[in-house]
C-alpha positions in Angstrom: 15.0 12.7 15.7 13.2 14.5 12.9 15.9 17.3 13.0 18.6 14.7 12.3 17.1 13.8 8.9 18.8 15.3 5.8 16.6 17.2 3.3 16.2 14.1 1.1 15.3 11.9 4.1 12.7 14.4 5.2 11.1 14.4 1.8 11.3 10.6 1.6 9.5 10.4 5.0 6.7 12.7 3.7 6.5 10.7 0.5 6.1 7.4 2.5 3.5 9.0 4.9 1.5 10.3 1.9 1.6 6.9 0.2 0.2 5.3 3.4 -2.6 7.8 3.5 -3.7 6.2 0.2 -3.7 2.7 1.6 -7.6 2.6 1.8 -7.8 4.5 -1.5 -9.2 7.6 0.3 -7.2 10.3 2.2 -9.2 11.3 5.3 -9.2 14.8 6.7 -7.4 13.6 9.8 -4.6 12.2 7.6 -4.3 15.5 5.7 -4.0 17.3 9.0 -1.3 14.8 10.2 0.7 15.4 7.0 0.4 19.2 7.4 1.6 19.0 11.0 4.5 16.8 9.9 5.5 19.2 7.1 5.6 22.0 9.8 7.6 19.8 12.2 10.1 19.0 9.4 10.3 22.8 8.5 9.8 22.1 4.9 9.7 25.0 2.4 6.5 26.2 0.7 7.5 24.4 -2.4 8.0 21.1 -0.5 4.7 21.6 1.3 3.1 21.9 -2.1 4.7 18.6 -3.1 3.2 17.0 0.0 -0.2 18.4 -1.0 0.2 17.0 -4.5 1.0 13.5 -3.0 -2.3 13.8 -1.0 -4.2 14.4 -4.3 -2.3 11.7 -6.3 -0.2 9.1 -4.5 3.5 8.8 -5.1 4.4 6.1 -7.7 5.2 2.7 -6.1 8.8 2.9 -7.2 9.2 6.1 -5.2 8.3 4.4 -1.9 10.6 1.4 -1.8 11.1 0.5 1.9 14.6 -0.8 1.2 15.6 2.8 0.4 14.9 3.8 4.0 18.3 4.0 5.8 18.5 1.5 8.7 19.2 4.3 11.1 15.8 5.9 10.4 13.6 2.8 10.0 12.2 3.1 13.5 11.3 6.8 13.0 9.7 6.1 9.6 7.6 3.2 11.1 6.5 5.3 14.2 5.5 8.2 12.0 3.5 6.0 9.6 1.8 4.3 12.6 0.8 7.9 13.7 -0.7 8.5 10.3 -2.6 5.2 10.3 -4.0 6.0 13.7 -4.9 9.6 12.8 -8.4 8.8 11.7 -9.1 6.4 14.6 -9.8 3.6 12.2 -7.7 0.8 11.0 -8.9 -0.4 7.6 -7.8 -3.9 6.4 -5.8 -2.3 3.6 -3.9 -0.1 6.1 -3.3 -3.0 8.5 -2.0 -5.1 5.7 0.3 -2.4 4.3 1.6 -1.5 7.8 2.4 -5.2 8.5 4.2 -5.6 5.2 6.1 -2.3 5.8 7.2 -3.6 9.2 8.4 -6.9 7.7 10.3 -5.1 5.0 12.1 -2.8 7.4 13.1 -5.7 9.7 
């Protein structure tokens, strides 16, 4: 399904994933590894990979991660990918749990 995403949708997915990595205000090594693997799977350019790294240093602005911008056709994929990120560090912090629940509601 990842290969069916347009360039903009791929970057939107990475932006959302990076924003969720910040849910507990600290990006874990496992979350960084998850994002790097996702960048490879999405076959992003070196410049786009740098942008993903930047989002792991400073989270995307809230207006850049509006769940209503996620196309209906891709909502399940976005949600599954974000669940993967949240599970990457084998801990579910209350902030992550709350953000994930809210994201699920907004995508429904």
